[in-house]
C-alpha positions in Angstrom: -17.1 127.0 -65.9 -19.9 125.4 -64.1 -19.5 127.9 -61.2 -19.6 130.8 -63.6 -22.7 129.5 -65.2 -24.3 129.1 -61.9 -23.4 132.6 -60.8 -24.8 134.0 -64.0 -28.0 132.1 -63.4 -28.3 133.5 -59.9 -27.7 137.1 -61.1 -30.2 136.7 -63.8 -32.8 135.2 -61.4 -32.2 138.1 -58.9 -32.6 140.7 -61.7 -35.9 139.2 -62.9 -37.2 138.9 -59.3 -36.3 142.5 -58.5 -37.9 143.8 -61.6 -41.0 141.6 -60.9 -41.2 143.1 -57.4 -41.0 146.6 -58.8 -43.7 145.9 -61.4 -45.9 144.4 -58.7 -45.5 147.5 -56.5 -46.4 149.7 -59.5 -49.7 148.0 -60.1 -52.7 150.3 -59.2 -54.1 149.6 -55.8 -57.2 150.7 -53.9 -56.3 154.0 -52.1 -56.5 154.2 -48.3 -59.8 155.3 -46.7 -58.7 158.9 -46.1 -57.7 159.4 -49.8 -61.0 157.9 -50.9 -63.0 160.1 -48.6 -61.2 163.2 -49.8 -62.0 162.3 -53.4 -65.6 161.4 -52.8 -66.3 164.4 -50.6 -64.8 166.6 -53.3 -67.0 165.2 -56.0 -70.1 165.3 -53.9 -69.5 168.9 -52.7 -68.9 170.1 -56.3 -72.2 168.5 -57.5 -74.2 169.8 -54.5 -72.8 173.3 -55.1 -73.7 173.2 -58.8 -77.0 171.5 -58.5 -79.9 172.8 -60.5 -83.3 171.5 -61.7 -86.2 172.5 -63.8 -89.5 173.5 -62.1 -93.1 173.2 -63.3 -93.8 175.9 -65.8 -90.2 176.3 -66.8 -88.7 175.4 -70.1 -87.0 172.3 -68.8 -88.0 168.7 -69.6 -89.1 167.5 -66.2 -88.8 163.8 -67.0 -85.0 164.4 -67.3 -84.4 167.6 -65.4 -87.1 167.9 -62.7 -86.3 167.7 -59.0 -87.6 164.1 -59.0 -86.2 163.0 -62.4 -84.3 159.7 -62.7 -81.2 161.8 -63.4 -81.3 163.5 -60.0 -82.6 160.5 -58.3 -79.4 158.6 -59.1 -77.4 161.4 -57.6 -79.6 161.4 -54.4 -79.2 157.6 -54.1 -75.4 157.7 -54.5 -75.1 160.6 -52.0 -77.3 158.8 -49.5 -75.2 155.7 -49.7 -72.0 157.8 -49.2 -73.5 159.7 -46.2 -74.3 156.4 -44.5 -70.6 155.5 -44.6 -69.4 158.7 -42.9 -69.0 159.1 -39.1 -70.9 162.4 -39.6 -73.0 162.4 -42.8 -75.3 165.1 -41.4 -74.3 167.6 -44.0 -75.4 165.4 -46.8 -78.4 164.0 -45.0 -79.6 167.6 -44.3 -79.3 168.5 -48.0 -81.1 165.3 -49.1 -83.9 165.8 -46.5 -84.4 169.3 -47.9 -84.7 167.8 -51.4 -87.3 165.3 -50.2 -89.3 167.9 -48.3 -89.3 170.2 -51.2 -90.8 167.5 -53.3 -93.2 166.3 -50.5 -91.6 162.8 -51.0 -93.8 162.4 -54.1 -93.4 160.2 -57.2 -93.7 162.0 -60.6 -97.2 161.4 -62.1 -98.5 164.3 -64.2 -96.2 165.1 -67.1 -98.2 166.7 -69.9 -95.5 165.9 -72.4 -95.8 162.1 -71.9 -99.4 161.2 -71.1 -99.1 157.8 -72.8 -96.7 156.6 -70.1 -99.3 157.2 -67.3 -98.1 155.9 -64.0 -96.1 152.9 -65.2 -92.8 154.5 -66.5 -89.9 152.8 -64.7 -87.8 156.0 -64.7 -90.3 157.7 -62.5 -89.8 155.1 -59.8 -86.1 155.6 -59.5 -86.5 158.3 -56.9 -88.4 155.7 -54.8 -85.1 154.0 -54.1 -83.9 157.2 -52.6 -87.0 157.7 -50.5 -86.9 154.2 -49.2 -83.2 154.6 -48.4 -84.0 157.7 -46.4 -86.9 155.9 -44.7 -84.6 153.1 -43.6 -82.5 155.7 -41.8 -85.0 158.2 -40.4 -88.2 156.0 -40.1 -90.5 158.8 -41.1 -93.7 157.4 -42.7 -94.1 160.3 -45.2 -90.8 159.3 -46.8 -92.2 156.1 -48.2 -96.0 156.6 -48.5 -96.0 157.9 -52.1 -93.7 155.1 -53.2 -95.9 152.4 -51.7 -99.0 154.0 -53.1 -97.5 154.1 -56.6 -96.2 150.6 -56.6 -99.5 149.2 -55.1 -101.4 151.0 -57.9 -99.2 149.4 -60.6 -99.6 146.0 -59.1 -103.4 146.4 -58.8 -103.5 147.7 -62.4 -101.0 145.3 -64.1 -99.1 146.8 -67.0 -99.3 145.3 -70.4 -96.5 143.0 -71.5 -95.8 144.7 -74.8 -92.0 144.9 -75.0 -91.6 147.0 -78.1 -89.7 150.2 -77.3 -92.7 152.5 -77.9 -94.6 150.9 -75.0 -93.4 152.1 -71.5 -95.7 150.1 -69.3 -93.4 147.1 -69.2 -89.7 147.5 -68.7 -88.9 147.7 -72.4 -85.4 149.3 -72.2 -82.5 147.9 -70.2 -82.0 151.1 -68.1 -85.4 150.3 -66.6 -83.8 147.3 -64.7 -81.9 149.9 -62.6 -84.8 152.3 -62.2 -87.7 150.2 -61.0 -87.0 146.6 -59.8 -84.9 147.6 -56.7 -87.9 149.6 -55.4 -90.0 146.4 -55.3 -87.1 144.5 -53.6 -86.7 147.3 -51.0 -90.5 147.3 -50.3 -90.5 143.6 -49.8 -87.6 143.9 -47.3 -89.3 146.8 -45.4 -92.8 145.4 -45.3 -92.2 141.7 -45.4 -94.7 141.4 -48.3 -93.2 139.0 -50.9 -95.9 140.0 -53.4 -93.6 142.8 -54.3 -90.8 140.4 -55.1 -93.0 138.1 -57.2 -94.2 141.0 -59.3 -90.6 142.3 -59.7 -89.4 138.9 -60.7 -92.1 138.4 -63.4 -91.5 141.8 -64.9 -87.7 141.5 -64.8 -87.6 138.2 -66.5 -89.9 139.4 -69.3 -87.2 142.1 -70.0 -84.3 139.7 -69.6 -85.8 137.1 -72.0 -86.4 139.9 -74.6 -83.3 142.0 -74.4 -80.5 139.7 -73.1 -78.2 138.5 -75.9 -77.3 134.9 -74.9 -74.3 134.8 -77.2 -72.5 137.9 -76.0 -74.0 137.8 -72.5 -74.9 141.5 -72.8 -78.1 143.5 -72.9 -79.5 145.4 -75.9 -80.7 148.8 -74.9 -84.1 148.1 -76.5 -85.5 146.2 -79.5 -84.5 148.9 -82.0 -80.9 147.6 -81.7 -81.6 144.0 -82.5 -80.6 144.4 -86.1 -78.3 147.4 -85.9 -74.5 147.0 -86.2 -71.5 149.2 -85.4 -69.1 150.3 -88.1 -67.0 147.3 -87.4 -70.0 145.0 -88.1 -70.6 144.0 -84.4 -73.8 144.3 -82.5 -74.6 147.5 -80.7 -74.2 147.1 -76.9 -74.3 150.4 -75.0 -71.8 150.7 -72.2 -74.0 152.7 -69.8 -77.0 150.6 -70.6 -75.3 147.5 -69.5 -73.9 149.4 -66.5 -77.4 150.3 -65.5 -78.3 146.6 -65.5 -75.3 145.6 -63.5 -75.9 148.3 -60.9 -79.6 147.4 -60.8 -78.7 143.9 -60.0 -76.6 145.1 -57.1 -79.5 147.1 -55.7 -81.7 144.0 -56.0 -79.2 141.7 -54.4 -78.6 144.1 -51.5 -82.2 143.6 -50.3 -83.1 140.1 -51.6 -83.2 137.6 -48.8 -80.3 135.2 -48.8 -82.7 132.2 -48.6 -85.0 133.5 -51.3 -85.8 131.0 -54.1 -85.5 133.9 -56.5 -81.9 134.7 -55.5 -79.9 132.1 -57.6 -81.2 133.6 -60.9 -80.1 137.1 -60.0 -76.7 136.0 -58.6 -76.0 133.9 -61.7 -77.0 136.7 -64.1 -74.9 139.2 -62.0 -71.8 137.0 -62.2 -72.3 136.3 -65.9 -72.9 139.9 -66.9 -70.0 141.3 -64.9 -67.7 138.6 -66.3 -68.7 139.7 -69.8 -68.1 143.3 -69.0 -64.7 142.8 -67.3 -63.5 141.1 -70.5 -64.4 144.3 -72.4 -62.6 146.8 -70.1 -59.9 148.8 -71.9 -56.3 148.8 -70.7 -56.6 152.2 -69.2 -59.4 151.0 -66.9 -62.4 152.7 -68.6 -65.3 151.2 -70.4 -66.4 152.9 -73.6 -69.8 154.1 -74.9 -69.9 151.2 -77.3 -68.8 147.9 -75.7 -67.9 146.1 -78.9 -66.6 149.0 -81.0 -64.2 151.0 -78.7 -62.2 152.2 -81.7 -65.2 154.1 -83.0 -65.7 155.5 -79.5 -62.2 155.8 -78.1 -63.0 158.4 -75.4 -63.4 157.3 -71.7 -67.0 157.1 -70.5 -67.3 157.6 -66.7 -71.0 156.8 -66.1 -70.6 153.3 -67.6 -67.3 152.8 -65.8 -68.7 153.9 -62.5 -71.8 151.7 -62.7 -69.7 148.7 -63.6 -67.1 149.5 -60.9 -70.0 149.7 -58.4 -71.0 146.1 -59.5 -67.4 144.9 -59.3 -66.8 146.3 -55.8 -70.1 145.0 -54.5 -69.5 141.6 -56.0 -66.1 141.4 -54.3 -67.5 142.7 -50.9 -70.4 140.2 -51.0 -68.3 137.3 -52.1 -70.2 136.9 -55.3 -67.0 137.5 -57.3 -63.6 136.0 -56.7 -61.4 138.7 -55.2 -58.1 137.6 -56.9 -59.8 137.4 -60.3 -61.8 140.7 -60.2 -59.8 143.0 -57.9 -57.3 144.0 -60.6 -60.1 145.1 -62.9 -61.7 147.2 -60.1 -58.4 148.8 -59.2 -57.9 149.9 -62.8 -61.5 151.1 -63.0 -61.2 153.2 -59.8 -57.9 154.7 -60.9 -59.5 155.6 -64.2 -62.5 157.2 -62.5 -60.3 159.2 -60.1 -58.3 160.5 -63.1 -61.5 162.0 -64.5 -62.1 164.2 -61.4 -60.8 167.8 -61.8 -59.0 169.7 -59.1 -62.3 171.3 -58.0 -64.2 168.1 -58.0 -66.0 168.1 -61.3 -66.4 164.6 -62.8 -65.8 164.6 -66.5 -66.3 162.3 -69.5 -69.9 161.6 -68.8 -72.0 160.8 -71.8 -75.1 163.0 -72.0 -78.6 161.6 -71.7 -79.3 159.1 -74.5 -80.1 155.6 -75.5 -77.1 154.5 -77.5 -73.3 155.0 -77.8 -72.3 158.6 -78.5 -69.0 160.5 -78.5 -67.9 162.0 -75.2 -65.6 164.9 -74.2 -63.8 165.7 -71.0 -65.9 168.7 -70.1 -69.2 166.7 -70.2 -70.7 165.9 -66.8 -74.1 164.9 -65.4 -75.7 164.3 -62.1 -76.3 160.6 -62.8 -72.6 160.2 -63.5 -71.8 161.7 -60.1 -74.4 159.4 -58.5 -72.9 156.4 -60.1 -69.4 157.6 -59.0 -70.6 157.9 -55.4 -72.2 154.4 -55.5 -69.0 152.9 -56.8 -66.8 154.9 -54.3 -69.0 153.8 -51.4 -68.4 150.1 -52.2 -64.7 150.7 -52.8 -64.5 152.5 -49.4 -66.1 149.4 -47.8 -63.4 147.3 -49.6 -60.7 149.5 -48.3 -62.0 149.1 -44.7 
């Protein structure tokens, strides 16, 4: 009887072990490098082949749709990062150089439809990240001159510190923490002038102290949302808005010196914010347009997911996030993002331009979503290496 009991125990143990092994093997894993390259090239090529922008004198809104708009700048930055990973990124670098040359490597400055923003608007600096990225590769002075001139002007003519949403001199909306601060960090790295870092740090912390919710450890998009609530009664925290901040922190940390006295603040905020975001990831790997009310916004949202995945992958690669704790979340996120790519390379489920959670459909795409996808994919590719 005792022998039978023991045999039954062994059989049961083996059954459970075998099932556990099968389940472990079925868990989503980071694809191999060739698979990743195929996916990233397909997405990049689709977007390059479908790229359009509004020109001066056209009906388009240049702040969002011009050649140097923040939307397109995010694409350029993602594509430049991906080109740098390839043995032969010449095809993408050639296209990106043509874009820069066509725009004379300039920063937007004369939009008749938004004169009150003058030269301070953070979104207009986003393309500076791309220019400085290209300068670091090709070392052509004209690629960075306009960016230096704009930033120097801003620092010589300090913006006001009014943080209400109507003022755009300070970084009054959380997206701005992706658009502008990394430019200052990059300039400090390229020039050795720490004044850029000190200015960035002061402006960043103004926004952090104003928009960061210490209870939820998430950022409000801007002060209009302090008292707003979702249908479930919870606070309104926009998925892509928090993704912008997480990705902006990555771009700061990439260039911030390891021995900088400023670094602990940004590393701690990065870990805290990403930890909060991981806890809000859906079972299918996506994040939603609204972080605290996913039932009201059940659709996937790839721009938020890609920006957060970028932060996750970078954090693991840079040893800022514990691999065993965060890799499963990244694996789910990348699997989800890959599932949103059509056979021809179009990335779907991208929420259109906005400032708060909105409904999303599969056919929706946008250049900034593709840029975020390429940023995330580049870091995932490094992880696969």
